[in-house]
DSSP file (Angstrom, degrees, kcal/mol; ACC not computed):
  #  RESIDUE AA STRUCTURE BP1 BP2  ACC     N-H-->O    O-->H-N    N-H-->O    O-->H-N    TCO  KAPPA ALPHA  PHI   PSI    X-CA   Y-CA   Z-CA
    1    1 A M              0   0    0      0, 0.0    27,-0.6     0, 0.0     2,-0.3   0.000 360.0 360.0 360.0 137.4   -1.7    5.9    7.9
    2    2 A K  E     -a   28   0A   0     64,-0.2    68,-2.2    25,-0.1     2,-0.5  -0.991 360.0-132.9-140.1 147.6    1.5    6.8    6.1
    3    3 A I  E     -ab  29  70A   0     25,-2.6    27,-3.2    -2,-0.3     2,-0.4  -0.874  21.4-161.4 -98.4 130.5    3.4    5.3    3.2
    4    4 A W  E     -ab  30  71A   0     66,-3.2    68,-2.4    -2,-0.5     2,-0.5  -0.952   2.6-164.2-113.7 131.2    7.2    5.0    3.7
    5    5 A V  E     -ab  31  72A   0     25,-2.7    27,-2.5    -2,-0.4     2,-1.5  -0.964  19.6-146.3-120.8 120.4    9.5    4.5    0.8
    6    6 A D  E     +a   32   0A   0     66,-2.7     3,-0.5    -2,-0.5    68,-0.2  -0.701  32.7 179.5 -76.4  93.3   13.1    3.4    1.1
    7    7 A A    >   +     0   0    0     25,-2.1     3,-0.6    -2,-1.5    26,-0.2   0.502  49.6  91.7 -89.8  -6.3   14.0    5.6   -1.8
    8    8 A D  T 3  S+     0   0    0     24,-0.6    -1,-0.2     1,-0.2    25,-0.1   0.906 110.2  13.3 -56.9 -43.8   17.8    5.1   -2.2
    9    9 A A  T 3  S+     0   0    0     -3,-0.5    -1,-0.2     2,-0.1    -2,-0.1   0.126  94.6 130.4-118.9  19.7   17.4    2.2   -4.7
   10   10 A C    <   -     0   0    0     -3,-0.6     5,-0.1     1,-0.1    -3,-0.0  -0.616  63.1-114.6 -79.1 126.5   13.7    2.6   -5.5
   11   11 A P    >>  -     0   0    0      0, 0.0     4,-2.0     0, 0.0     3,-0.6  -0.287  20.4-123.2 -58.9 143.7   13.0    2.6   -9.3
   12   12 A G  H 3> S+     0   0    0      1,-0.2     4,-2.4     2,-0.2     5,-0.1   0.845 110.6  57.5 -57.1 -37.2   11.6    5.9  -10.6
   13   13 A V  H 3> S+     0   0    0      2,-0.2     4,-2.1     1,-0.2    -1,-0.2   0.862 106.1  49.7 -65.5 -34.8    8.5    4.3  -12.0
   14   14 A V  H <> S+     0   0    0     -3,-0.6     4,-2.5     2,-0.2    -1,-0.2   0.918 109.2  52.1 -67.5 -43.6    7.7    2.9   -8.6
   15   15 A R  H  X S+     0   0    0     -4,-2.0     4,-2.5     1,-0.2    -2,-0.2   0.923 109.8  49.8 -55.4 -45.4    8.1    6.3   -7.1
   16   16 A D  H  X S+     0   0    0     -4,-2.4     4,-2.5     1,-0.2     5,-0.2   0.911 109.7  49.8 -62.9 -43.9    5.7    7.7   -9.7
   17   17 A I  H  X S+     0   0    0     -4,-2.1     4,-2.3     1,-0.2     5,-0.2   0.924 112.5  48.2 -60.1 -44.9    3.1    5.1   -9.0
   18   18 A V  H  X S+     0   0    0     -4,-2.5     4,-2.8     2,-0.2    -2,-0.2   0.918 111.7  49.0 -63.5 -44.8    3.3    5.8   -5.2
   19   19 A I  H  X S+     0   0    0     -4,-2.5     4,-2.4     2,-0.2     5,-0.3   0.936 111.8  47.9 -62.6 -47.7    3.0    9.5   -5.7
   20   20 A V  H  X S+     0   0    0     -4,-2.5     4,-2.5     1,-0.2    -1,-0.2   0.932 115.5  44.9 -59.7 -46.5    0.0    9.4   -8.0
   21   21 A A  H  X S+     0   0    0     -4,-2.3     4,-2.8    -5,-0.2    -1,-0.2   0.903 112.0  52.1 -65.4 -41.5   -1.8    6.9   -5.7
   22   22 A A  H  X>S+     0   0    0     -4,-2.8     5,-2.6    -5,-0.2     4,-0.6   0.926 114.0  42.5 -62.3 -44.9   -0.9    8.9   -2.5
   23   23 A I  H ><5S+     0   0    0     -4,-2.4     3,-0.6     3,-0.2    -2,-0.2   0.927 115.7  49.2 -67.6 -44.3   -2.3   12.2   -4.0
   24   24 A K  H 3<5S+     0   0    0     -4,-2.5    -2,-0.2    -5,-0.3    -1,-0.2   0.897 120.3  36.2 -61.6 -41.6   -5.4   10.5   -5.5
   25   25 A R  H 3<5S-     0   0    0     -4,-2.8    -1,-0.2    -5,-0.2    -2,-0.2   0.383 109.3-120.9 -96.5   4.0   -6.2    8.7   -2.2
   26   26 A K  T <<5 +     0   0    0     -4,-0.6     2,-0.4    -3,-0.6    -3,-0.2   0.932  60.9 146.2  57.8  51.0   -5.1   11.6    0.1
   27   27 A V      < -     0   0    0     -5,-2.6    -1,-0.2    -6,-0.2     2,-0.2  -0.961  50.3-118.0-119.0 134.7   -2.5    9.5    1.9
   28   28 A E  E     -a    2   0A   0    -27,-0.6   -25,-2.6    -2,-0.4     2,-0.4  -0.489  29.5-165.7 -71.1 138.0    0.8   11.0    3.2
   29   29 A V  E     -ac   3  45A   0     15,-3.1    17,-3.1   -27,-0.2     2,-0.5  -0.990   5.8-160.8-127.2 136.6    3.9    9.5    1.7
   30   30 A G  E     -ac   4  46A   0    -27,-3.2   -25,-2.7    -2,-0.4     2,-0.4  -0.965   2.9-159.9-119.3 119.1    7.5    9.9    3.1
   31   31 A F  E     -ac   5  47A   0     15,-2.4    17,-2.8    -2,-0.5     2,-0.5  -0.817   9.2-165.6 -94.1 134.2   10.5    9.2    0.9
   32   32 A V  E     +ac   6  48A   0    -27,-2.5   -25,-2.1    -2,-0.4   -24,-0.6  -0.984  22.0 143.0-125.6 125.4   13.7    8.6    2.8
   33   33 A A  E     - c   0  49A   0     15,-1.9    17,-2.6    -2,-0.5     4,-0.1  -0.972  53.5-126.6-154.4 164.5   17.1    8.7    1.0
   34   34 A N  S    S+     0   0    0     -2,-0.3     2,-0.3    15,-0.2    15,-0.1   0.262  96.5  53.8-100.4  11.3   20.7    9.7    1.5
   35   35 A K  S    S-     0   0    0     16,-0.1    15,-0.1    17,-0.0    16,-0.0  -0.981  98.7 -90.5-139.2 153.1   20.7   11.8   -1.7
   36   36 A Q        -     0   0    0     -2,-0.3     2,-0.3    13,-0.1    -2,-0.1  -0.321  40.5-159.7 -64.1 139.8   18.4   14.5   -2.8
   37   37 A L        -     0   0    0     -4,-0.1     2,-0.7    -6,-0.1    -1,-0.0  -0.905  18.0-127.4-118.1 149.5   15.3   13.5   -4.8
   38   38 A T        +     0   0    0     -2,-0.3    -2,-0.0     0, 0.0     0, 0.0  -0.879  40.8 168.1 -95.7 115.4   13.2   15.6   -7.1
   39   39 A L        -     0   0    0     -2,-0.7     8,-0.0     6,-0.1     3,-0.0  -0.898  39.1 -96.4-126.8 154.2    9.6   15.2   -6.0
   40   40 A P        -     0   0    0      0, 0.0     2,-0.6     0, 0.0     5,-0.1  -0.391  45.0-103.0 -69.6 147.3    6.4   17.1   -6.9
   41   41 A P        +     0   0    0      0, 0.0     5,-0.1     0, 0.0     3,-0.0  -0.592  65.7 135.1 -71.7 118.9    5.3   19.8   -4.6
   42   42 A S    >   -     0   0    0     -2,-0.6     3,-1.1     3,-0.4   -19,-0.0  -0.940  61.0-129.2-161.0 140.3    2.4   18.5   -2.5
   43   43 A P  T 3  S+     0   0    0      0, 0.0    -1,-0.0     0, 0.0   -15,-0.0   0.696 112.6  55.3 -65.2 -15.4    1.6   18.6    1.1
   44   44 A L  T 3  S+     0   0    0    -16,-0.1   -15,-3.1     1,-0.1     2,-0.7   0.619  95.2  74.3 -90.0 -14.1    1.1   14.8    1.0
   45   45 A V  E <   +c   29   0A   0     -3,-1.1    -3,-0.4   -17,-0.2     2,-0.3  -0.887  63.6 176.6-108.5 113.5    4.6   14.1   -0.4
   46   46 A G  E     -c   30   0A   0    -17,-3.1   -15,-2.4    -2,-0.7     2,-0.4  -0.740  14.5-158.2-114.2 162.2    7.4   14.4    2.0
   47   47 A F  E     -c   31   0A   0     -2,-0.3     2,-0.5   -17,-0.2   -15,-0.2  -0.993   3.1-166.7-142.1 131.7   11.1   13.8    1.9
   48   48 A D  E     -c   32   0A   0    -17,-2.8   -15,-1.9    -2,-0.4     2,-0.6  -0.975  11.6-153.2-119.8 118.3   13.7   13.1    4.6
   49   49 A L  E     -c   33   0A   0     -2,-0.5     2,-0.2   -17,-0.2   -15,-0.2  -0.803  17.7-172.1 -90.3 121.1   17.3   13.4    3.7
   50   50 A V        -     0   0    0    -17,-2.6     7,-0.1    -2,-0.6     6,-0.1  -0.671  30.8 -88.6-108.2 166.3   19.5   11.2    5.9
   51   51 A D        -     0   0    0     -2,-0.2     5,-0.2     1,-0.1     6,-0.2  -0.199  39.3-108.8 -69.7 169.1   23.2   11.0    6.2
   52   52 A A  S    S+     0   0    0      4,-0.1    -1,-0.1   -18,-0.1     3,-0.1   0.324  74.9 124.9 -85.2   8.4   25.2    8.6    3.9
   53   53 A S  S >  S-     0   0    0      1,-0.1     3,-1.9     2,-0.1     4,-0.3  -0.345  77.6 -82.3 -66.9 151.5   26.1    6.2    6.6
   54   54 A P  T 3  S+     0   0    0      0, 0.0    -1,-0.1     0, 0.0    -3,-0.0  -0.268 111.9   2.6 -56.2 134.7   25.1    2.5    6.0
   55   55 A D  T 3> S+     0   0    0     -3,-0.1     4,-2.6     1,-0.1     5,-0.2   0.619  85.5 132.6  66.9  16.3   21.5    1.8    6.9
   56   56 A A  H <> S+     0   0    0     -3,-1.9     4,-2.1     2,-0.2     5,-0.1   0.926  76.5  46.0 -63.2 -43.3   20.7    5.4    7.9
   57   57 A A  H  > S+     0   0    0     -4,-0.3     4,-2.6     2,-0.2    -1,-0.2   0.908 111.9  52.6 -64.5 -40.7   17.5    5.4    5.8
   58   58 A D  H  > S+     0   0    0      1,-0.2     4,-2.7     2,-0.2     5,-0.2   0.941 109.5  47.7 -59.5 -48.6   16.6    2.0    7.3
   59   59 A R  H  X S+     0   0    0     -4,-2.6     4,-2.2     1,-0.2    -1,-0.2   0.899 111.6  51.2 -60.7 -40.9   17.0    3.2   10.9
   60   60 A F  H  X S+     0   0    0     -4,-2.1     4,-2.1    -5,-0.2    -1,-0.2   0.939 112.2  45.4 -61.9 -47.9   15.0    6.3   10.1
   61   61 A I  H  X S+     0   0    0     -4,-2.6     4,-3.0     1,-0.2    -2,-0.2   0.921 112.0  51.1 -64.6 -44.4   12.1    4.3    8.6
   62   62 A V  H  < S+     0   0    0     -4,-2.7    -1,-0.2     1,-0.2    -2,-0.2   0.898 112.3  48.1 -59.8 -40.0   12.1    1.7   11.4
   63   63 A E  H  < S+     0   0    0     -4,-2.2    -1,-0.2    -5,-0.2    -2,-0.2   0.890 120.8  34.7 -67.1 -39.5   12.0    4.5   14.0
   64   64 A K  H  < S+     0   0    0     -4,-2.1    -2,-0.2    -5,-0.2    -3,-0.2   0.810  94.0  95.1 -90.2 -32.1    9.1    6.4   12.3
   65   65 A A     <  -     0   0    0     -4,-3.0    22,-0.1    -5,-0.2   -62,-0.0  -0.296  53.6-167.9 -68.5 145.9    6.9    3.7   10.8
   66   66 A R    >   -     0   0    0    -64,-0.1     3,-2.4    20,-0.1   -64,-0.2  -0.889  35.8 -80.1-128.8 157.1    3.9    2.4   12.9
   67   67 A P  T 3  S+     0   0    0      0, 0.0    20,-0.2     0, 0.0     3,-0.1  -0.354 120.7  38.8 -54.2 137.8    1.5   -0.5   12.6
   68   68 A G  T 3  S+     0   0    0     18,-1.0     2,-0.1     1,-0.5    19,-0.1   0.198  95.7 109.4  98.1 -14.7   -1.1    0.4   10.0
   69   69 A D    <   -     0   0    0     -3,-2.4    19,-1.7   -68,-0.2    -1,-0.5  -0.417  63.5-133.1 -84.7 168.2    1.6    2.1    7.8
   70   70 A L  E     -bd   3  88A   0    -68,-2.2   -66,-3.2    17,-0.2     2,-0.4  -0.991  19.2-165.9-124.1 130.7    2.8    0.7    4.5
   71   71 A A  E     -bd   4  89A   0     17,-3.0    19,-2.4    -2,-0.4     2,-0.5  -0.907   8.5-156.9-118.8 147.0    6.5    0.5    3.6
   72   72 A I  E     +bd   5  90A   0    -68,-2.4   -66,-2.7    -2,-0.4     2,-0.3  -0.981  33.2 137.2-123.3 118.8    8.2   -0.1    0.3
   73   73 A T        -     0   0    0     17,-2.2   -66,-0.1    -2,-0.5    -2,-0.1  -0.990  46.4-155.2-156.2 150.6   11.7   -1.5    0.3
   74   74 A Q  S    S+     0   0    0     -2,-0.3     2,-0.8   -68,-0.2    17,-0.1   0.330  71.2 106.4-104.2   4.0   13.8   -4.1   -1.5
   75   75 A D     >  -     0   0    0      1,-0.2     4,-2.7   -69,-0.1     5,-0.2  -0.748  57.0-162.0 -85.8 107.3   16.1   -4.3    1.6
   76   76 A I  H  > S+     0   0    0     -2,-0.8     4,-2.7     1,-0.2     5,-0.2   0.902  87.5  51.3 -63.7 -44.8   15.2   -7.7    3.2
   77   77 A P  H  > S+     0   0    0      0, 0.0     4,-2.0     0, 0.0    -1,-0.2   0.906 112.9  47.5 -59.5 -37.9   16.7   -7.0    6.7
   78   78 A L  H  > S+     0   0    0      2,-0.2     4,-2.5     1,-0.2    -2,-0.2   0.933 110.4  51.6 -65.1 -44.8   14.7   -3.7    6.7
   79   79 A A  H  X S+     0   0    0     -4,-2.7     4,-3.0     1,-0.2     5,-0.3   0.903 107.9  53.4 -57.2 -41.1   11.6   -5.6    5.6
   80   80 A H  H  X S+     0   0    0     -4,-2.7     4,-2.1     1,-0.2    -1,-0.2   0.924 109.7  46.9 -60.2 -45.6   12.1   -8.0    8.5
   81   81 A Q  H  X S+     0   0    0     -4,-2.0     4,-1.0     2,-0.2    -1,-0.2   0.906 114.6  47.1 -63.0 -41.6   12.3   -5.2   11.0
   82   82 A L  H ><>S+     0   0    0     -4,-2.5     5,-2.6     2,-0.2     3,-0.6   0.923 110.8  49.7 -68.9 -44.5    9.2   -3.6    9.7
   83   83 A V  H ><5S+     0   0    0     -4,-3.0     3,-1.4     1,-0.2    -1,-0.2   0.902 107.7  56.0 -59.9 -40.2    7.1   -6.7    9.5
   84   84 A S  H 3<5S+     0   0    0     -4,-2.1    -1,-0.2     1,-0.3    -2,-0.2   0.791 106.6  51.0 -62.1 -27.7    8.2   -7.5   13.1
   85   85 A K  T <<5S-     0   0    0     -4,-1.0    -1,-0.3    -3,-0.6    -2,-0.2   0.504 123.2-105.6 -85.7  -5.3    6.7   -4.0   14.0
   86   86 A G  T < 5S+     0   0    0     -3,-1.4   -18,-1.0    -4,-0.5     2,-0.5   0.686  71.9 144.9  87.7  19.3    3.4   -4.8   12.3
   87   87 A V      < -     0   0    0     -5,-2.6    -1,-0.3   -20,-0.2   -17,-0.2  -0.813  54.4-120.9 -93.2 126.0    4.1   -2.5    9.3
   88   88 A A  E     -d   70   0A   0    -19,-1.7   -17,-3.0    -2,-0.5     2,-0.4  -0.469  39.7-170.1 -63.0 132.6    2.7   -3.8    6.0
   89   89 A T  E     +dE  71  97A   0      8,-0.8     8,-2.8   -19,-0.2     2,-0.3  -0.992  16.0 171.2-138.4 132.5    5.7   -4.1    3.7
   90   90 A I  E     -dE  72  96A   0    -19,-2.4   -17,-2.2    -2,-0.4     6,-0.2  -0.930  27.1-122.3-133.7 160.1    6.2   -4.8    0.0
   91   91 A S    >   -     0   0    0      4,-2.3     3,-2.0    -2,-0.3   -17,-0.2  -0.583  31.6-108.4 -95.3 162.9    9.1   -4.7   -2.5
   92   92 A P  T 3  S+     0   0    0      0, 0.0    44,-0.3     0, 0.0    45,-0.1   0.638 121.1  59.1 -63.5 -12.2    9.3   -2.6   -5.6
   93   93 A R  T 3  S-     0   0    0     42,-0.1    42,-0.1     2,-0.1    43,-0.1   0.344 125.1-101.1 -97.5   5.2    8.9   -5.8   -7.5
   94   94 A G  S <  S+     0   0    0     -3,-2.0     2,-0.5     1,-0.3    39,-0.0   0.597  70.7 147.4  90.6  11.7    5.5   -6.5   -5.9
   95   95 A V        -     0   0    0      1,-0.0    -4,-2.3    44,-0.0     2,-0.6  -0.696  39.8-143.5 -81.5 127.5    6.6   -9.1   -3.3
   96   96 A T  E     -E   90   0A   0     -2,-0.5     2,-0.4    -6,-0.2    -6,-0.2  -0.819  11.5-152.1 -91.2 124.3    4.5   -8.9   -0.1
   97   97 A F  E     +E   89   0A   0     -8,-2.8    -8,-0.8    -2,-0.6     2,-0.3  -0.820  28.1 152.8 -96.2 133.8    6.5   -9.5    3.0
   98   98 A D    >>  -     0   0    0     -2,-0.4     4,-2.3   -10,-0.1     3,-1.0  -0.886  60.3 -83.7-148.0 179.9    4.7  -10.9    6.0
   99   99 A Q  T 34 S+     0   0    0     -2,-0.3     4,-0.4     1,-0.2    -2,-0.0   0.773 123.0  57.0 -60.2 -26.4    5.2  -13.1    9.1
  100  100 A N  T 34 S+     0   0    0      1,-0.1    -1,-0.2     2,-0.1     4,-0.2   0.753 121.8  19.7 -78.8 -24.4    4.8  -16.2    7.0
  101  101 A N  T <> S+     0   0    0     -3,-1.0     4,-2.4     2,-0.1     5,-0.2   0.574  97.8  85.7-122.8 -11.0    7.6  -15.5    4.5
  102  102 A I  H  X S+     0   0    0     -4,-2.3     4,-2.3     1,-0.2     5,-0.2   0.857  89.4  54.0 -68.6 -34.1   10.0  -13.0    5.9
  103  103 A G  H  > S+     0   0    0     -4,-0.4     4,-2.1    -5,-0.2    -1,-0.2   0.932 112.1  44.2 -63.3 -45.1   12.2  -15.5    7.8
  104  104 A E  H  > S+     0   0    0      2,-0.2     4,-2.6     1,-0.2     5,-0.2   0.912 112.8  51.9 -64.9 -42.6   12.7  -17.6    4.7
  105  105 A R  H  X S+     0   0    0     -4,-2.4     4,-2.3     1,-0.2    -2,-0.2   0.892 110.0  49.5 -61.2 -39.4   13.4  -14.5    2.6
  106  106 A L  H  X S+     0   0    0     -4,-2.3     4,-2.4     2,-0.2    -1,-0.2   0.899 110.6  49.9 -67.1 -40.8   16.0  -13.3    5.1
  107  107 A S  H  X S+     0   0    0     -4,-2.1     4,-2.3     2,-0.2    -2,-0.2   0.917 112.3  47.0 -63.4 -44.1   17.7  -16.7    5.1
  108  108 A V  H  X S+     0   0    0     -4,-2.6     4,-2.7     2,-0.2     5,-0.2   0.908 111.7  51.5 -64.5 -41.8   17.8  -16.8    1.2
  109  109 A R  H  X S+     0   0    0     -4,-2.3     4,-2.3    -5,-0.2    -2,-0.2   0.920 110.8  47.9 -60.7 -44.4   19.1  -13.2    1.2
  110  110 A D  H  X S+     0   0    0     -4,-2.4     4,-2.2     2,-0.2    -2,-0.2   0.901 112.0  49.7 -64.4 -41.2   21.9  -14.2    3.7
  111  111 A L  H  X S+     0   0    0     -4,-2.3     4,-2.4     2,-0.2    -2,-0.2   0.937 111.7  47.8 -62.0 -47.5   22.8  -17.3    1.7
  112  112 A M  H  X S+     0   0    0     -4,-2.7     4,-2.6     1,-0.2    -2,-0.2   0.877 110.2  52.9 -63.1 -37.1   23.0  -15.3   -1.6
  113  113 A Q  H  X S+     0   0    0     -4,-2.3     4,-2.8    -5,-0.2    -1,-0.2   0.916 109.2  49.2 -63.5 -42.4   25.1  -12.6    0.1
  114  114 A D  H  X S+     0   0    0     -4,-2.2     4,-1.7     2,-0.2     6,-0.2   0.907 111.8  49.0 -62.1 -42.0   27.5  -15.3    1.3
  115  115 A L  H  <>S+     0   0    0     -4,-2.4     5,-1.7     2,-0.2     6,-1.3   0.894 112.9  47.1 -65.9 -40.0   27.7  -16.8   -2.2
  116  116 A R  H ><5S+     0   0    0     -4,-2.6     3,-1.2     4,-0.2    -2,-0.2   0.921 110.6  52.4 -65.8 -43.1   28.4  -13.3   -3.7
  117  117 A D  H 3<5S+     0   0    0     -4,-2.8    -2,-0.2     1,-0.3    -1,-0.2   0.835 110.6  47.8 -62.0 -33.0   31.0  -12.6   -1.0
  118  118 A S  T 3<5S-     0   0    0     -4,-1.7    -1,-0.3    -5,-0.2    -2,-0.2   0.502 114.9-116.7 -86.7  -3.9   32.8  -15.8   -1.9
  119  119 A G  T < 5S+     0   0    0     -3,-1.2    -3,-0.2    -4,-0.4    -2,-0.1   0.497  84.8 116.3  84.1   3.2   32.7  -15.1   -5.6
  120  120 A E  S   <S+     0   0    0     -5,-1.7     2,-0.4    -6,-0.2    -4,-0.2   0.778  79.2  35.1 -75.9 -26.0   30.5  -18.1   -6.4
  121  121 A V  S    S-     0   0    0     -6,-1.3     2,-0.3    -9,-0.1    -2,-0.3  -0.995  72.2-174.8-128.8 133.9   27.6  -15.9   -7.6
  122  122 A T        +     0   0    0     -2,-0.4    -6,-0.0    -3,-0.1    -5,-0.0  -0.845  42.6  37.4-123.1 163.4   28.0  -12.7   -9.4
  123  123 A G        -     0   0    0     -2,-0.3     3,-0.1    -7,-0.1    -2,-0.0  -0.133  67.1-112.8  88.2 172.9   25.5  -10.1  -10.6
  124  124 A G        -     0   0    0      1,-0.3     3,-0.1    -2,-0.0    -2,-0.1  -0.327  54.8 -33.0-125.3-153.5   22.4   -8.7   -9.0
  125  125 A P  S    S-     0   0    0      0, 0.0    -1,-0.3     0, 0.0     3,-0.1  -0.261  71.2 -94.2 -69.2 157.6   18.7   -8.8   -9.6
  126  126 A K        -     0   0    0      1,-0.1     3,-0.0    -3,-0.1    -3,-0.0  -0.219  58.1 -73.0 -67.6 164.6   17.3   -8.9  -13.1
  127  127 A Q        -     0   0    0      1,-0.1     2,-0.6    -3,-0.1    -1,-0.1  -0.203  47.4-112.6 -60.8 146.2   16.4   -5.6  -14.8
  128  128 A F        +     0   0    0     -3,-0.1     2,-0.2     4,-0.1    -1,-0.1  -0.724  54.0 156.9 -82.9 118.4   13.2   -3.9  -13.7
  129  129 A G     >  -     0   0    0     -2,-0.6     4,-2.3    -3,-0.0     5,-0.1  -0.485  57.0 -68.0-128.4-163.1   10.7   -4.0  -16.6
  130  130 A E  H  > S+     0   0    0      1,-0.2     4,-2.6     2,-0.2     5,-0.2   0.866 126.2  55.2 -61.5 -39.7    7.0   -3.9  -17.4
  131  131 A K  H  > S+     0   0    0      1,-0.2     4,-2.2     2,-0.2    -1,-0.2   0.920 110.8  45.2 -61.0 -44.2    6.3   -7.2  -15.7
  132  132 A E  H  > S+     0   0    0      2,-0.2     4,-2.6     1,-0.2    -2,-0.2   0.877 110.9  54.0 -67.8 -38.4    7.8   -5.9  -12.4
  133  133 A K  H  X S+     0   0    0     -4,-2.3     4,-2.7     2,-0.2    -2,-0.2   0.934 110.7  45.7 -60.9 -46.6    6.0   -2.6  -12.7
  134  134 A R  H  X S+     0   0    0     -4,-2.6     4,-2.3     2,-0.2    -2,-0.2   0.905 112.1  51.6 -64.2 -41.7    2.6   -4.3  -13.1
  135  135 A A  H  X S+     0   0    0     -4,-2.2     4,-2.3    -5,-0.2     5,-0.2   0.917 112.5  46.1 -62.5 -42.8    3.4   -6.7  -10.2
  136  136 A F  H  X S+     0   0    0     -4,-2.6     4,-3.2   -44,-0.3     5,-0.3   0.952 110.9  51.8 -63.8 -48.4    4.3   -3.7   -8.0
  137  137 A A  H  X S+     0   0    0     -4,-2.7     4,-2.2     1,-0.2    -2,-0.2   0.894 112.9  45.7 -57.1 -41.6    1.2   -1.7   -9.0
  138  138 A A  H  X S+     0   0    0     -4,-2.3     4,-2.3     2,-0.2    -1,-0.2   0.940 115.8  44.3 -67.7 -47.7   -1.1   -4.6   -8.2
  139  139 A A  H  X S+     0   0    0     -4,-2.3     4,-2.5    -5,-0.2     5,-0.2   0.901 114.7  50.0 -64.5 -40.5    0.5   -5.5   -4.8
  140  140 A F  H  X S+     0   0    0     -4,-3.2     4,-2.9    -5,-0.2     5,-0.3   0.925 110.6  48.8 -63.9 -45.9    0.7   -1.8   -3.9
  141  141 A D  H  X S+     0   0    0     -4,-2.2     4,-2.5    -5,-0.3     5,-0.2   0.917 112.7  48.3 -61.7 -43.7   -3.0   -1.2   -4.7
  142  142 A R  H  X S+     0   0    0     -4,-2.3     4,-2.4     2,-0.2    -2,-0.2   0.944 115.3  44.1 -61.1 -48.3   -4.1   -4.3   -2.7
  143  143 A A  H  X S+     0   0    0     -4,-2.5     4,-2.4     2,-0.2    -2,-0.2   0.923 115.5  47.1 -64.8 -45.0   -2.0   -3.3    0.3
  144  144 A L  H  X S+     0   0    0     -4,-2.9     4,-2.4    -5,-0.2     5,-0.2   0.920 112.9  48.8 -64.7 -43.9   -3.0    0.3    0.2
  145  145 A T  H  X S+     0   0    0     -4,-2.5     4,-2.3    -5,-0.3    -1,-0.2   0.930 112.0  49.1 -60.9 -46.0   -6.7   -0.5   -0.2
  146  146 A R  H  X S+     0   0    0     -4,-2.4     4,-2.3    -5,-0.2    -2,-0.2   0.921 113.2  46.5 -60.4 -45.3   -6.6   -3.0    2.7
  147  147 A L  H  X S+     0   0    0     -4,-2.4     4,-2.5     1,-0.2    -1,-0.2   0.871 111.3  51.1 -68.2 -36.6   -4.9   -0.5    5.0
  148  148 A L  H  X S+     0   0    0     -4,-2.4     4,-2.4     2,-0.2    -1,-0.2   0.896 110.3  49.7 -67.2 -39.2   -7.3    2.3    4.1
  149  149 A V  H  X S+     0   0    0     -4,-2.3     4,-2.4     2,-0.2    -2,-0.2   0.932 112.6  47.5 -63.0 -45.5  -10.3    0.1    4.8
  150  150 A L  H  X S+     0   0    0     -4,-2.3     4,-2.4     1,-0.2    -2,-0.2   0.909 112.2  49.4 -61.9 -42.3   -8.8   -0.9    8.2
  151  151 A A  H  X S+     0   0    0     -4,-2.5     4,-2.3     2,-0.2    -1,-0.2   0.897 111.3  49.3 -64.3 -40.2   -8.0    2.7    9.1
  152  152 A K  H  X S+     0   0    0     -4,-2.4     4,-2.4     2,-0.2    -1,-0.2   0.909 110.7  50.5 -65.6 -41.4  -11.6    3.7    8.1
  153  153 A R  H  X S+     0   0    0     -4,-2.4     4,-1.9     2,-0.2    -2,-0.2   0.920 111.0  48.5 -61.1 -44.9  -13.0    0.9   10.3
  154  154 A Q  H  X S+     0   0    0     -4,-2.4     4,-1.9     1,-0.2    -2,-0.2   0.912 111.2  50.4 -62.0 -42.8  -10.9    2.0   13.3
  155  155 A T  H  X S+     0   0    0     -4,-2.3     4,-1.6     1,-0.2    -1,-0.2   0.907 110.8  48.2 -63.2 -42.5  -11.9    5.6   12.9
  156  156 A S  H  < S+     0   0    0     -4,-2.4    -1,-0.2     1,-0.2    -2,-0.2   0.831 111.5  50.5 -70.0 -30.4  -15.6    4.7   12.7
  157  157 A Q  H  < S+     0   0    0     -4,-1.9    -1,-0.2     1,-0.2    -2,-0.2   0.830 111.6  48.1 -73.7 -32.1  -15.3    2.5   15.8
  158  158 A E  H  <        0   0    0     -4,-1.9    -2,-0.2     1,-0.2    -1,-0.2   0.794 360.0 360.0 -75.9 -28.3  -13.5    5.3   17.8
  159  159 A G     <        0   0    0     -4,-1.6    -1,-0.2    -5,-0.2    -2,-0.2   0.455 360.0 360.0 -92.2 360.0  -16.1    7.9   16.8
């Protein structure tokens, strides 16, 4: 099991929560970005620098992530690809993406993009605050705990 973080636009506080949990629970985490990040030295914390082309980090994560992994991204098209692969996926705001909601989320994202492109809607998401931090921490803990239990069950059945 591995945690994948689409780190280009990931809030620092989310990065910190993920790192602390990964080290505490002894789970490997891979941050993927097109710019250098400062991360703590740990054999469990990895970083992959991708080129600056559009969606380079997305392509890398989709290629590497496997069912049983956990991904963190606010990129809805990336979340759609990951959910389709069986990768548990949550947003930095604590939204859990799954087969039941990803199609609707993708449709809403496309509609909002069309409205922004036409100038009818301006601005982006609201500021990331304490409420969003708590929502992420709760969703992340639930997802990570569930995946670790499943991984442990699989290991005990194989052994």
